VMD Tcl script that draws the C-alpha trace (Angstrom):
set ca {
  {-7.46 -1.86 -27.01}
  {-5.91 -4.57 -24.92}
  {-2.85 -2.35 -24.29}
  {-5.20 0.47 -23.15}
  {-6.76 -1.92 -20.65}
  {-3.34 -2.09 -18.96}
  {-2.04 1.47 -19.53}
  {-5.14 3.45 -18.42}
  {-5.48 1.79 -14.94}
  {-1.76 1.95 -14.51}
  {-1.64 5.70 -15.19}
  {-4.62 6.35 -12.90}
  {-3.00 4.35 -10.06}
  {0.41 5.92 -10.50}
  {-1.02 9.44 -10.73}
  {-2.96 8.97 -7.44}
  {-0.03 7.38 -5.57}
  {2.56 9.95 -6.81}
  {0.21 12.89 -6.19}
  {-0.35 11.80 -2.63}
  {3.40 11.26 -2.09}
  {4.34 14.73 -3.46}
  {1.47 16.35 -1.60}
  {2.95 15.02 1.62}
  {6.09 17.03 0.83}
  {4.03 20.00 -0.30}
  {1.93 20.00 2.87}
  {4.83 20.15 5.30}
  {6.69 22.59 3.07}
  {3.78 25.02 3.13}
  {3.20 24.40 6.86}
  {6.74 25.58 7.65}
  {6.80 28.47 5.16}
  {8.95 26.95 2.41}
  {8.17 28.36 -1.03}
  {7.04 25.80 -3.63}
  {7.49 26.87 -7.27}
  {6.45 23.63 -8.97}
  {4.25 20.58 -8.18}
  {4.64 18.15 -11.05}
  {3.08 14.85 -11.85}
  {5.43 13.28 -14.34}
  {8.70 14.44 -15.86}
  {9.84 16.08 -19.01}
  {7.79 18.50 -21.15}
  {4.76 20.02 -19.52}
  {1.42 18.98 -21.07}
  {-0.78 21.40 -19.13}
  {-0.84 23.19 -15.75}
  {-2.14 26.11 -13.71}
  {-0.71 28.64 -11.25}
  {-2.21 29.08 -7.79}
  {-2.30 32.25 -5.69}
  {0.83 31.14 -3.81}
  {2.90 31.09 -6.97}
  {3.03 27.28 -7.36}
  {2.79 25.82 -10.80}
  {0.67 22.66 -10.71}
  {1.32 20.66 -13.81}
  {1.14 17.31 -15.69}
  {4.23 16.32 -17.67}
  {4.82 13.94 -20.59}
  {6.49 11.05 -18.77}
  {4.08 9.85 -16.07}
  {6.58 7.74 -14.18}
  {6.85 9.79 -11.00}
  {6.70 13.41 -9.95}
  {8.36 16.11 -7.83}
  {7.89 19.33 -5.89}
  {10.46 22.07 -6.53}
  {11.29 24.42 -3.66}
  {11.98 28.12 -3.99}
  {15.65 28.77 -4.67}
  {16.49 25.11 -5.24}
  {17.66 23.44 -8.48}
  {15.60 20.40 -7.73}
  {13.48 18.86 -4.95}
  {16.02 18.82 -2.10}
  {19.29 20.17 -3.49}
  {21.45 22.16 -1.09}
  {24.01 24.68 -2.19}
  {26.52 25.88 0.42}
  {24.31 27.94 2.69}
  {26.46 31.09 2.89}
  {26.69 31.41 -0.91}
  {22.99 30.75 -1.33}
  {21.84 33.28 1.30}
  {23.75 36.09 -0.47}
  {21.40 35.79 -3.47}
  {18.22 36.59 -1.58}
  {16.74 39.35 0.62}
  {15.51 38.78 4.12}
  {11.91 37.91 3.13}
  {12.95 35.43 0.43}
  {15.44 33.77 2.74}
  {12.55 32.76 4.99}
  {11.09 30.78 2.00}
  {14.30 28.73 1.46}
  {14.30 25.07 2.44}
  {17.89 25.14 3.63}
  {17.23 27.91 6.24}
  {14.65 25.80 8.08}
  {15.47 23.97 11.36}
  {16.61 20.35 10.99}
  {13.42 18.88 12.34}
  {11.29 20.85 9.85}
  {13.45 19.76 6.91}
  {13.21 16.18 8.13}
  {9.43 16.35 8.32}
  {9.16 17.88 4.84}
  {11.22 15.01 3.43}
  {9.42 12.37 5.58}
  {6.05 13.77 4.56}
  {6.08 11.95 1.20}
  {6.40 8.39 2.51}
  {4.08 9.24 5.41}
  {1.37 10.31 3.01}
  {1.79 7.01 1.09}
  {1.25 5.05 4.28}
  {-1.80 7.19 5.26}
  {-3.29 6.55 1.81}
  {-2.85 2.80 2.22}
  {-4.50 2.81 5.67}
  {-7.36 4.89 4.39}
  {-7.93 2.54 1.42}
  {-7.84 -0.63 3.54}
  {-10.13 0.91 6.12}
  {-12.56 2.02 3.34}
  {-12.62 -1.54 1.97}
  {-13.22 -3.11 5.38}
  {-16.02 -0.69 6.18}
  {-17.91 -0.83 2.89}
  {-17.02 -4.17 1.43}
  {-16.08 -6.13 4.53}
  {-13.19 -8.21 5.89}
  {-13.18 -11.97 5.88}
  {-12.98 -13.74 9.22}
  {-13.59 -17.28 8.04}
  {-11.56 -19.78 10.15}
  {-9.12 -21.81 8.05}
  {-9.91 -25.53 8.37}
  {-7.70 -28.10 6.72}
  {-9.96 -30.22 4.46}
  {-7.22 -32.42 2.91}
  {-3.66 -33.40 3.65}
  {-1.84 -34.81 0.65}
  {0.09 -38.05 1.03}
  {3.91 -37.84 1.30}
  {3.69 -34.11 1.62}
  {5.55 -31.84 4.06}
  {2.25 -31.35 5.93}
  {1.68 -35.08 6.16}
  {5.22 -35.71 7.35}
  {4.99 -33.10 10.06}
  {1.72 -34.42 11.51}
  {-0.97 -31.98 10.31}
  {-4.40 -33.65 10.04}
  {-7.73 -33.06 8.34}
  {-10.02 -30.76 10.38}
  {-7.15 -28.98 12.02}
  {-7.90 -25.24 12.17}
  {-4.86 -22.99 11.48}
  {-4.64 -20.21 14.02}
  {-1.15 -18.79 13.37}
  {1.79 -19.00 10.85}
  {5.23 -17.85 11.98}
  {3.68 -16.33 15.10}
  {1.21 -14.20 13.01}
  {-2.41 -14.72 13.80}
  {-4.52 -16.21 11.01}
  {-8.01 -14.64 11.08}
  {-9.12 -15.75 7.65}
  {-8.92 -18.70 5.29}
  {-7.61 -16.16 2.68}
  {-4.56 -15.43 4.76}
  {-3.02 -18.95 4.83}
  {-1.41 -18.93 1.41}
  {-0.24 -15.29 1.83}
  {1.61 -16.00 5.04}
  {3.16 -19.22 3.81}
  {4.46 -17.60 0.61}
  {5.62 -14.46 2.48}
  {7.84 -16.49 4.69}
  {11.60 -16.03 4.13}
  {12.60 -18.87 6.40}
  {13.63 -22.39 5.39}
  {10.89 -23.75 7.66}
  {7.39 -22.51 8.55}
  {5.90 -22.74 12.06}
  {2.15 -23.50 11.93}
  {0.03 -23.52 14.99}
  {-3.35 -25.32 14.81}
  {-6.39 -25.93 16.95}
  {-7.22 -29.68 17.26}
  {-9.88 -30.98 19.63}
  {-9.68 -27.67 21.58}
  {-5.94 -28.10 21.97}
  {-3.27 -25.84 20.46}
  {-0.47 -27.76 18.65}
  {2.63 -26.42 16.92}
  {4.34 -27.90 13.89}
  {7.62 -27.05 12.01}
  {7.19 -27.70 8.30}
  {9.68 -27.51 5.41}
  {7.77 -26.27 2.33}
  {8.60 -27.14 -1.25}
  {8.80 -24.59 -4.02}
  {6.96 -25.07 -7.32}
  {6.59 -22.89 -10.37}
  {2.93 -22.23 -10.92}
  {0.44 -19.52 -11.93}
  {-1.27 -17.02 -9.72}
  {-4.94 -16.08 -9.99}
  {-4.07 -13.66 -12.78}
  {-2.22 -16.21 -14.84}
  {1.27 -14.92 -14.09}
  {4.11 -17.36 -13.46}
  {5.26 -17.29 -9.84}
  {7.24 -19.49 -7.51}
  {5.01 -20.76 -4.64}
  {5.71 -22.48 -1.42}
  {3.44 -25.42 -0.82}
  {3.10 -27.74 2.13}
  {0.44 -30.16 0.69}
  {-2.87 -29.07 2.25}
  {-6.16 -27.85 1.03}
  {-8.08 -25.25 3.06}
  {-11.84 -24.85 3.25}
  {-14.11 -22.58 5.34}
  {-15.08 -23.92 8.73}
  {-18.57 -25.44 8.33}
  {-18.30 -24.46 4.65}
  {-19.51 -20.90 5.49}
  {-17.71 -17.65 4.76}
  {-17.80 -15.03 7.46}
  {-17.35 -11.62 5.80}
  {-18.11 -8.69 8.14}
  {-18.35 -4.95 7.53}
  {-16.41 -3.20 10.22}
  {-16.95 0.05 12.04}
  {-14.40 2.89 11.63}
  {-12.27 2.06 14.69}
  {-11.99 -1.69 13.91}
  {-11.46 -0.92 10.17}
  {-8.56 1.43 10.94}
  {-7.08 -1.11 13.43}
  {-7.09 -3.89 10.81}
  {-5.95 -1.46 8.10}
  {-2.84 -0.46 10.19}
  {-2.23 -4.22 10.79}
  {-2.41 -5.03 7.09}
  {-0.07 -2.13 6.25}
  {2.43 -3.27 8.86}
  {2.34 -6.81 7.56}
  {3.12 -5.64 3.98}
  {5.97 -3.46 5.26}
  {7.42 -6.23 7.45}
  {7.16 -8.84 4.70}
  {8.83 -6.48 2.18}
  {11.69 -5.77 4.54}
  {12.21 -9.48 5.18}
  {12.29 -10.09 1.40}
  {14.86 -7.36 0.87}
  {16.91 -8.84 3.73}
  {16.73 -12.34 2.10}
  {17.89 -10.78 -1.21}
  {21.06 -9.45 0.50}
  {21.62 -12.87 2.02}
  {21.33 -14.46 -1.39}
  {18.18 -16.44 -0.46}
  {15.52 -14.29 -2.03}
  {14.00 -14.92 -5.42}
  {15.25 -11.97 -7.44}
  {13.01 -12.96 -10.39}
  {10.05 -11.68 -8.42}
  {11.36 -8.07 -8.58}
  {9.53 -6.09 -11.19}
  {9.46 -2.58 -12.61}
  {6.87 -0.35 -14.31}
  {6.06 -2.86 -17.07}
  {5.12 -5.64 -14.61}
  {3.29 -3.22 -12.31}
  {1.29 -1.97 -15.33}
  {0.48 -5.50 -16.37}
  {-0.74 -6.57 -12.93}
  {-2.66 -3.35 -12.43}
  {-4.53 -3.88 -15.63}
  {-5.25 -7.51 -14.69}
  {-6.45 -6.60 -11.26}
  {-8.57 -3.69 -12.55}
  {-10.73 -6.17 -14.45}
  {-11.96 -7.60 -11.14}
  {-13.54 -4.37 -10.04}
  {-12.98 -1.30 -7.95}
  {-12.21 -3.06 -4.70}
  {-9.41 -5.14 -6.24}
  {-8.09 -2.01 -7.91}
  {-8.06 -0.05 -4.68}
  {-6.31 -2.93 -2.98}
  {-3.41 -2.97 -5.51}
  {-3.22 0.85 -5.20}
  {-2.77 0.44 -1.42}
  {-0.03 -2.08 -1.85}
  {1.81 0.02 -4.45}
  {1.49 3.09 -2.13}
  {3.13 1.10 0.74}
  {5.91 0.01 -1.60}
  {6.55 3.53 -2.88}
  {6.56 4.97 0.70}
  {8.93 2.15 2.02}
  {11.34 2.30 -0.93}
  {11.65 6.02 -0.53}
  {12.77 5.52 3.11}
  {15.73 3.39 2.13}
  {18.92 5.27 2.96}
  {19.92 5.73 -0.68}
  {20.90 9.17 -1.98}
  {18.39 10.64 -4.40}
  {15.55 9.02 -2.34}
  {13.88 10.58 0.68}
  {15.65 8.16 2.96}
  {19.00 9.40 1.54}
  {18.26 12.97 2.65}
  {17.07 11.79 6.01}
  {20.44 10.03 6.29}
  {22.18 13.32 5.40}
  {20.20 15.07 8.20}
  {21.24 12.36 10.60}
  {24.90 13.20 9.72}
  {24.12 16.87 10.19}
  {22.63 16.22 13.63}
  {25.74 14.25 14.72}
  {28.36 16.57 13.11}
  {26.57 19.79 14.01}
  {26.65 21.04 10.44}
  {25.47 19.92 6.99}
  {27.66 17.77 4.76}
  {29.44 19.83 2.13}
  {27.98 20.08 -1.35}
  {30.89 18.13 -2.75}
  {30.27 15.25 -0.29}
  {26.59 15.15 -1.04}
  {27.22 15.10 -4.72}
  {29.57 12.16 -4.25}
  {26.72 10.29 -2.40}
  {24.32 11.31 -5.13}
  {26.49 9.69 -7.81}
  {26.53 6.43 -5.80}
  {22.77 6.64 -5.40}
  {22.24 7.29 -9.08}
  {24.37 4.20 -9.89}
  {22.34 2.01 -7.49}
  {19.00 3.26 -8.85}
  {20.05 2.82 -12.49}
  {21.27 -0.68 -11.69}
  {17.96 -1.53 -10.02}
  {16.00 -0.09 -12.93}
  {18.04 -2.14 -15.41}
  {17.54 -5.32 -13.40}
  {13.78 -4.85 -12.88}
  {13.28 -3.92 -16.54}
  {15.21 -7.07 -17.59}
  {12.88 -9.13 -15.35}
  {9.84 -7.44 -16.87}
  {10.94 -8.17 -20.38}
  {11.78 -11.71 -19.37}
  {8.30 -12.03 -17.92}
  {6.84 -10.99 -21.31}
  {8.84 -13.77 -22.96}
  {11.27 -11.42 -24.81}
  {14.36 -13.05 -23.23}
}
mol new
graphics top color blue
foreach p $ca { graphics top sphere $p radius 0.5 }
foreach p [lrange $ca 0 end-1] q [lrange $ca 1 end] { graphics top cylinder $p $q radius 0.2 }
display resetview
């Protein structure tokens, strides 16, 4: 039963996020007249499905780790045979349904539609939470500065109110730890309000191995302070639609920016690669978060949706970003890359993705104590 407590929430989350992603592709494909033969949640053997009036097979498959839409005339989601050879196989009406016959901007939007849908889902979820559950706006007041800590050495004092970290505005006591741990710099710039004056401090955090709120081992950056609500009162407000969307977009951008900085730090050899996880770790965290209720579950769904959308925009063949890269070449060269050239890129992309899957799976098993 304990396993089901992790697996069921994970499958629900993944199904929703993948469906939205694939529907983004499907929506723009239908908008521009591209035929869609299959809309699949999962891979492998079909479990069940139905056909709609447009000839699309909507189905669930055995392996629920992803999904795809298959276009009319294509071997897979975005495969391109040499156009002249492909066009000979179809009559005039069927040619209009082919993905490869569409203008470059339409093909680009069809490919971009998946990640775009993931970002829209995240914004909708955050906005929903802020409207119906509320967003915390409690000022972050320092209630304690530990002796001989980085904060003490830098000059932070009790009763200072933190107003920004690394030039990002701090609107809630809950944001302090997030911004400190999201920093990829060696030092952290903290701006505080003290006696109605704004002061800035440069602090070198220390890293410690600790546990998060779910009991998972993580590396944390600490500066030696304790935060408490100003006047010991929490200020949680339910927002109207406009404000909710505004803050939802801001949260989505923060997650995207932080992720990109982390990826950049990985390439520089500074990032903590042990924090990279795959399906096993995601399933574990999803199950843990789901136990805290629907709001927590929706929040993790929004974060996973952002991650899926962003990763798919990386210029790696086999991902949406790889196809957008091909279209950029097509725009510059005035013609598509040859099938042989694309297949060469696909092999490189496959190697990169398999390497990443191996590495994240190793981290997942290590996290479970199997290594």
